[in-house]
PyMOL Python script that loads the backbone (N, CA, C, O; Angstrom):
from pymol import cmd

cmd.read_pdbstr("""\
ATOM      1  N   UNK A   1       8.437   1.948  -6.150  1.00  0.00           N
ATOM      2  CA  UNK A   1       7.022   1.642  -6.017  1.00  0.00           C
ATOM      3  C   UNK A   1       6.665   1.663  -4.538  1.00  0.00           C
ATOM      4  O   UNK A   1       7.376   1.091  -3.712  1.00  0.00           O
ATOM      5  N   UNK A   2       5.570   2.318  -4.211  1.00  0.00           N
ATOM      6  CA  UNK A   2       5.134   2.379  -2.828  1.00  0.00           C
ATOM      7  C   UNK A   2       4.442   1.086  -2.430  1.00  0.00           C
ATOM      8  O   UNK A   2       3.759   0.440  -3.225  1.00  0.00           O
ATOM      9  N   UNK A   3       4.645   0.740  -1.182  1.00  0.00           N
ATOM     10  CA  UNK A   3       4.018  -0.471  -0.640  1.00  0.00           C
ATOM     11  C   UNK A   3       3.324  -0.068   0.647  1.00  0.00           C
ATOM     12  O   UNK A   3       3.992   0.374   1.582  1.00  0.00           O
ATOM     13  N   UNK A   4       2.019  -0.205   0.730  1.00  0.00           N
ATOM     14  CA  UNK A   4       1.276   0.299   1.881  1.00  0.00           C
ATOM     15  C   UNK A   4       0.848  -0.781   2.861  1.00  0.00           C
ATOM     16  O   UNK A   4       0.162  -0.476   3.837  1.00  0.00           O
ATOM     17  N   UNK A   5       1.219  -1.996   2.641  1.00  0.00           N
ATOM     18  CA  UNK A   5       0.792  -3.073   3.529  1.00  0.00           C
ATOM     19  C   UNK A   5       2.003  -3.897   3.967  1.00  0.00           C
ATOM     20  O   UNK A   5       3.076  -3.827   3.368  1.00  0.00           O
ATOM     21  N   UNK A   6       1.803  -4.660   5.003  1.00  0.00           N
ATOM     22  CA  UNK A   6       2.846  -5.576   5.454  1.00  0.00           C
ATOM     23  C   UNK A   6       2.251  -6.982   5.459  1.00  0.00           C
ATOM     24  O   UNK A   6       1.037  -7.138   5.596  1.00  0.00           O
ATOM     25  N   UNK A   7       3.079  -7.989   5.315  1.00  0.00           N
ATOM     26  CA  UNK A   7       2.554  -9.356   5.426  1.00  0.00           C
ATOM     27  C   UNK A   7       1.978  -9.581   6.825  1.00  0.00           C
ATOM     28  O   UNK A   7       2.490  -9.040   7.805  1.00  0.00           O
ATOM     29  N   UNK A   8       0.932 -10.366   6.910  1.00  0.00           N
ATOM     30  CA  UNK A   8       0.279 -10.626   8.194  1.00  0.00           C
ATOM     31  C   UNK A   8       1.264 -11.105   9.256  1.00  0.00           C
ATOM     32  O   UNK A   8       1.141 -10.744  10.426  1.00  0.00           O
ATOM     33  N   UNK A   9       2.229 -11.907   8.858  1.00  0.00           N
ATOM     34  CA  UNK A   9       3.162 -12.466   9.851  1.00  0.00           C
ATOM     35  C   UNK A   9       4.101 -11.412  10.434  1.00  0.00           C
ATOM     36  O   UNK A   9       4.764 -11.669  11.439  1.00  0.00           O
ATOM     37  N   UNK A  10       4.168 -10.235   9.822  1.00  0.00           N
ATOM     38  CA  UNK A  10       5.022  -9.157  10.331  1.00  0.00           C
ATOM     39  C   UNK A  10       4.252  -8.127  11.155  1.00  0.00           C
ATOM     40  O   UNK A  10       4.803  -7.093  11.534  1.00  0.00           O
ATOM     41  N   UNK A  11       2.986  -8.409  11.429  1.00  0.00           N
ATOM     42  CA  UNK A  11       2.194  -7.509  12.248  1.00  0.00           C
ATOM     43  C   UNK A  11       2.847  -7.381  13.623  1.00  0.00           C
ATOM     44  O   UNK A  11       3.071  -8.392  14.289  1.00  0.00           O
ATOM     45  N   UNK A  12       3.155  -6.155  14.063  1.00  0.00           N
ATOM     46  CA  UNK A  12       3.868  -5.978  15.333  1.00  0.00           C
ATOM     47  C   UNK A  12       3.077  -6.522  16.522  1.00  0.00           C
ATOM     48  O   UNK A  12       1.908  -6.181  16.701  1.00  0.00           O
ATOM     49  N   UNK A  13       3.706  -7.357  17.321  1.00  0.00           N
ATOM     50  CA  UNK A  13       3.076  -7.933  18.503  1.00  0.00           C
ATOM     51  C   UNK A  13       2.724  -6.856  19.530  1.00  0.00           C
ATOM     52  O   UNK A  13       1.815  -7.041  20.338  1.00  0.00           O
ATOM     53  N   UNK A  14       3.443  -5.732  19.500  1.00  0.00           N
ATOM     54  CA  UNK A  14       3.204  -4.649  20.442  1.00  0.00           C
ATOM     55  C   UNK A  14       1.805  -4.049  20.299  1.00  0.00           C
ATOM     56  O   UNK A  14       1.306  -3.399  21.216  1.00  0.00           O
ATOM     57  N   UNK A  15       1.185  -4.270  19.157  1.00  0.00           N
ATOM     58  CA  UNK A  15      -0.158  -3.744  18.944  1.00  0.00           C
ATOM     59  C   UNK A  15      -1.198  -4.507  19.759  1.00  0.00           C
ATOM     60  O   UNK A  15      -2.314  -4.027  19.959  1.00  0.00           O
ATOM     61  N   UNK A  16      -0.828  -5.689  20.224  1.00  0.00           N
ATOM     62  CA  UNK A  16      -1.743  -6.485  21.028  1.00  0.00           C
ATOM     63  C   UNK A  16      -2.882  -7.103  20.240  1.00  0.00           C
ATOM     64  O   UNK A  16      -3.941  -7.396  20.796  1.00  0.00           O
ATOM     65  N   UNK A  17      -2.670  -7.300  18.959  1.00  0.00           N
ATOM     66  CA  UNK A  17      -3.716  -7.847  18.099  1.00  0.00           C
ATOM     67  C   UNK A  17      -3.591  -9.349  17.881  1.00  0.00           C
ATOM     68  O   UNK A  17      -4.376  -9.933  17.134  1.00  0.00           O
ATOM     69  N   UNK A  18      -2.628  -9.969  18.513  1.00  0.00           N
ATOM     70  CA  UNK A  18      -2.406 -11.386  18.286  1.00  0.00           C
ATOM     71  C   UNK A  18      -1.476 -11.594  17.121  1.00  0.00           C
ATOM     72  O   UNK A  18      -0.893 -10.648  16.591  1.00  0.00           O
ATOM     73  N   UNK A  19      -1.346 -12.828  16.733  1.00  0.00           N
ATOM     74  CA  UNK A  19      -0.491 -13.164  15.598  1.00  0.00           C
ATOM     75  C   UNK A  19      -1.177 -12.794  14.296  1.00  0.00           C
ATOM     76  O   UNK A  19      -2.404 -12.734  14.217  1.00  0.00           O
ATOM     77  N   UNK A  20      -0.373 -12.550  13.286  1.00  0.00           N
ATOM     78  CA  UNK A  20      -0.899 -12.131  11.990  1.00  0.00           C
ATOM     79  C   UNK A  20      -1.959 -13.038  11.429  1.00  0.00           C
ATOM     80  O   UNK A  20      -2.987 -12.564  10.945  1.00  0.00           O
ATOM     81  N   UNK A  21      -1.732 -14.339  11.481  1.00  0.00           N
ATOM     82  CA  UNK A  21      -2.720 -15.267  10.923  1.00  0.00           C
ATOM     83  C   UNK A  21      -4.015 -15.244  11.732  1.00  0.00           C
ATOM     84  O   UNK A  21      -5.093 -15.451  11.174  1.00  0.00           O
ATOM     85  N   UNK A  22      -3.924 -14.996  13.033  1.00  0.00           N
ATOM     86  CA  UNK A  22      -5.124 -14.884  13.857  1.00  0.00           C
ATOM     87  C   UNK A  22      -5.947 -13.679  13.410  1.00  0.00           C
ATOM     88  O   UNK A  22      -7.168 -13.772  13.285  1.00  0.00           O
ATOM     89  N   UNK A  23      -5.291 -12.566  13.173  1.00  0.00           N
ATOM     90  CA  UNK A  23      -5.978 -11.373  12.679  1.00  0.00           C
ATOM     91  C   UNK A  23      -6.606 -11.642  11.319  1.00  0.00           C
ATOM     92  O   UNK A  23      -7.752 -11.266  11.071  1.00  0.00           O
ATOM     93  N   UNK A  24      -5.866 -12.283  10.457  1.00  0.00           N
ATOM     94  CA  UNK A  24      -6.370 -12.575   9.112  1.00  0.00           C
ATOM     95  C   UNK A  24      -7.611 -13.459   9.201  1.00  0.00           C
ATOM     96  O   UNK A  24      -8.609 -13.197   8.530  1.00  0.00           O
ATOM     97  N   UNK A  25      -7.553 -14.500  10.023  1.00  0.00           N
ATOM     98  CA  UNK A  25      -8.703 -15.401  10.168  1.00  0.00           C
ATOM     99  C   UNK A  25      -9.908 -14.669  10.748  1.00  0.00           C
ATOM    100  O   UNK A  25     -11.038 -14.891  10.316  1.00  0.00           O
ATOM    101  N   UNK A  26      -9.670 -13.796  11.726  1.00  0.00           N
ATOM    102  CA  UNK A  26     -10.771 -13.040  12.324  1.00  0.00           C
ATOM    103  C   UNK A  26     -11.442 -12.154  11.287  1.00  0.00           C
ATOM    104  O   UNK A  26     -12.669 -12.133  11.190  1.00  0.00           O
ATOM    105  N   UNK A  27     -10.650 -11.422  10.510  1.00  0.00           N
ATOM    106  CA  UNK A  27     -11.213 -10.567   9.467  1.00  0.00           C
ATOM    107  C   UNK A  27     -11.944 -11.391   8.414  1.00  0.00           C
ATOM    108  O   UNK A  27     -12.998 -10.981   7.929  1.00  0.00           O
ATOM    109  N   UNK A  28     -11.397 -12.538   8.061  1.00  0.00           N
ATOM    110  CA  UNK A  28     -12.056 -13.426   7.093  1.00  0.00           C
ATOM    111  C   UNK A  28     -13.395 -13.898   7.637  1.00  0.00           C
ATOM    112  O   UNK A  28     -14.396 -13.895   6.921  1.00  0.00           O
ATOM    113  N   UNK A  29     -13.415 -14.305   8.909  1.00  0.00           N
ATOM    114  CA  UNK A  29     -14.650 -14.794   9.523  1.00  0.00           C
ATOM    115  C   UNK A  29     -15.699 -13.687   9.622  1.00  0.00           C
ATOM    116  O   UNK A  29     -16.884 -13.925   9.387  1.00  0.00           O
ATOM    117  N   UNK A  30     -15.255 -12.468   9.973  1.00  0.00           N
ATOM    118  CA  UNK A  30     -16.181 -11.344  10.039  1.00  0.00           C
ATOM    119  C   UNK A  30     -16.765 -11.059   8.664  1.00  0.00           C
ATOM    120  O   UNK A  30     -17.956 -10.778   8.531  1.00  0.00           O
ATOM    121  N   UNK A  31     -15.922 -11.134   7.649  1.00  0.00           N
ATOM    122  CA  UNK A  31     -16.401 -10.912   6.293  1.00  0.00           C
ATOM    123  C   UNK A  31     -17.428 -11.979   5.911  1.00  0.00           C
ATOM    124  O   UNK A  31     -18.487 -11.660   5.370  1.00  0.00           O
ATOM    125  N   UNK A  32     -17.118 -13.234   6.191  1.00  0.00           N
ATOM    126  CA  UNK A  32     -18.033 -14.326   5.862  1.00  0.00           C
ATOM    127  C   UNK A  32     -19.359 -14.204   6.611  1.00  0.00           C
ATOM    128  O   UNK A  32     -20.406 -14.602   6.100  1.00  0.00           O
ATOM    129  N   UNK A  33     -19.309 -13.651   7.827  1.00  0.00           N
ATOM    130  CA  UNK A  33     -20.514 -13.497   8.648  1.00  0.00           C
ATOM    131  C   UNK A  33     -21.315 -12.241   8.293  1.00  0.00           C
ATOM    132  O   UNK A  33     -22.392 -12.021   8.846  1.00  0.00           O
ATOM    133  N   UNK A  34     -20.798 -11.417   7.377  1.00  0.00           N
ATOM    134  CA  UNK A  34     -21.507 -10.223   6.955  1.00  0.00           C
ATOM    135  C   UNK A  34     -21.334  -9.034   7.888  1.00  0.00           C
ATOM    136  O   UNK A  34     -22.101  -8.075   7.809  1.00  0.00           O
ATOM    137  N   UNK A  35     -20.352  -9.079   8.762  1.00  0.00           N
ATOM    138  CA  UNK A  35     -20.135  -7.986   9.722  1.00  0.00           C
ATOM    139  C   UNK A  35     -19.882  -6.671   9.006  1.00  0.00           C
ATOM    140  O   UNK A  35     -20.481  -5.656   9.362  1.00  0.00           O
ATOM    141  N   UNK A  36     -19.019  -6.663   8.013  1.00  0.00           N
ATOM    142  CA  UNK A  36     -18.668  -5.413   7.335  1.00  0.00           C
ATOM    143  C   UNK A  36     -19.860  -4.845   6.573  1.00  0.00           C
ATOM    144  O   UNK A  36     -20.073  -3.633   6.560  1.00  0.00           O
ATOM    145  N   UNK A  37     -20.631  -5.716   5.942  1.00  0.00           N
ATOM    146  CA  UNK A  37     -21.817  -5.254   5.218  1.00  0.00           C
ATOM    147  C   UNK A  37     -22.820  -4.644   6.193  1.00  0.00           C
ATOM    148  O   UNK A  37     -23.383  -3.583   5.922  1.00  0.00           O
ATOM    149  N   UNK A  38     -23.044  -5.303   7.312  1.00  0.00           N
ATOM    150  CA  UNK A  38     -23.992  -4.788   8.307  1.00  0.00           C
ATOM    151  C   UNK A  38     -23.502  -3.456   8.880  1.00  0.00           C
ATOM    152  O   UNK A  38     -24.292  -2.525   9.040  1.00  0.00           O
ATOM    153  N   UNK A  39     -22.218  -3.358   9.189  1.00  0.00           N
ATOM    154  CA  UNK A  39     -21.656  -2.110   9.694  1.00  0.00           C
ATOM    155  C   UNK A  39     -21.849  -0.978   8.680  1.00  0.00           C
ATOM    156  O   UNK A  39     -22.208   0.142   9.043  1.00  0.00           O
ATOM    157  N   UNK A  40     -21.610  -1.286   7.426  1.00  0.00           N
ATOM    158  CA  UNK A  40     -21.795  -0.308   6.354  1.00  0.00           C
ATOM    159  C   UNK A  40     -23.248   0.169   6.316  1.00  0.00           C
ATOM    160  O   UNK A  40     -23.505   1.367   6.197  1.00  0.00           O
ATOM    161  N   UNK A  41     -24.191  -0.761   6.416  1.00  0.00           N
ATOM    162  CA  UNK A  41     -25.613  -0.411   6.388  1.00  0.00           C
ATOM    163  C   UNK A  41     -26.000   0.457   7.581  1.00  0.00           C
ATOM    164  O   UNK A  41     -26.758   1.416   7.435  1.00  0.00           O
ATOM    165  N   UNK A  42     -25.483   0.125   8.754  1.00  0.00           N
ATOM    166  CA  UNK A  42     -25.783   0.911   9.957  1.00  0.00           C
ATOM    167  C   UNK A  42     -25.267   2.335   9.808  1.00  0.00           C
ATOM    168  O   UNK A  42     -25.976   3.295  10.109  1.00  0.00           O
ATOM    169  N   UNK A  43     -24.030   2.466   9.342  1.00  0.00           N
ATOM    170  CA  UNK A  43     -23.451   3.803   9.173  1.00  0.00           C
ATOM    171  C   UNK A  43     -24.205   4.615   8.123  1.00  0.00           C
ATOM    172  O   UNK A  43     -24.433   5.810   8.307  1.00  0.00           O
ATOM    173  N   UNK A  44     -24.593   3.970   7.026  1.00  0.00           N
ATOM    174  CA  UNK A  44     -25.367   4.676   6.004  1.00  0.00           C
ATOM    175  C   UNK A  44     -26.716   5.132   6.557  1.00  0.00           C
ATOM    176  O   UNK A  44     -27.219   6.194   6.192  1.00  0.00           O
ATOM    177  N   UNK A  45     -27.292   4.321   7.438  1.00  0.00           N
ATOM    178  CA  UNK A  45     -28.570   4.686   8.048  1.00  0.00           C
ATOM    179  C   UNK A  45     -28.459   5.877   8.972  1.00  0.00           C
ATOM    180  O   UNK A  45     -29.439   6.594   9.175  1.00  0.00           O
ATOM    181  N   UNK A  46     -27.290   6.104   9.533  1.00  0.00           N
ATOM    182  CA  UNK A  46     -27.094   7.225  10.448  1.00  0.00           C
ATOM    183  C   UNK A  46     -26.756   8.527   9.716  1.00  0.00           C
ATOM    184  O   UNK A  46     -26.838   9.600  10.315  1.00  0.00           O
ATOM    185  N   UNK A  47     -26.387   8.458   8.471  1.00  0.00           N
ATOM    186  CA  UNK A  47     -26.004   9.653   7.719  1.00  0.00           C
ATOM    187  C   UNK A  47     -27.096  10.724   7.652  1.00  0.00           C
ATOM    188  O   UNK A  47     -26.792  11.898   7.863  1.00  0.00           O
ATOM    189  N   UNK A  48     -28.337  10.376   7.371  1.00  0.00           N
ATOM    190  CA  UNK A  48     -29.363  11.430   7.299  1.00  0.00           C
ATOM    191  C   UNK A  48     -29.516  12.204   8.602  1.00  0.00           C
ATOM    192  O   UNK A  48     -29.824  13.396   8.575  1.00  0.00           O
ATOM    193  N   UNK A  49     -29.309  11.557   9.729  1.00  0.00           N
ATOM    194  CA  UNK A  49     -29.448  12.216  11.029  1.00  0.00           C
ATOM    195  C   UNK A  49     -28.314  13.216  11.277  1.00  0.00           C
ATOM    196  O   UNK A  49     -28.445  14.122  12.101  1.00  0.00           O
ATOM    197  N   UNK A  50     -27.222  13.046  10.568  1.00  0.00           N
ATOM    198  CA  UNK A  50     -26.086  13.958  10.769  1.00  0.00           C
ATOM    199  C   UNK A  50     -26.113  15.141   9.813  1.00  0.00           C
ATOM    200  O   UNK A  50     -25.245  16.013   9.848  1.00  0.00           O
ATOM    201  N   UNK A  51     -27.130  15.149   8.958  1.00  0.00           N
ATOM    202  CA  UNK A  51     -27.312  16.221   7.990  1.00  0.00           C
ATOM    203  C   UNK A  51     -26.166  16.268   7.020  1.00  0.00           C
ATOM    204  O   UNK A  51     -26.148  17.114   6.126  1.00  0.00           O
TER     205      UNK A  51
END
""", "prot")
cmd.dss("prot")
cmd.show_as("cartoon", "prot")
cmd.util.cbc("prot")
cmd.orient("prot")
């Protein structure tokens, strides 16, 4: 069975993203704040201009 993800705690420190739980909390907070929804709306709004 293929596995495409790694546990947050195994996120390589070399990436400079902080600790796994810090990344998880940041993504959770962005989701709660509607960041992803707003980003999606902005990108959809730009689609007509790109033909």
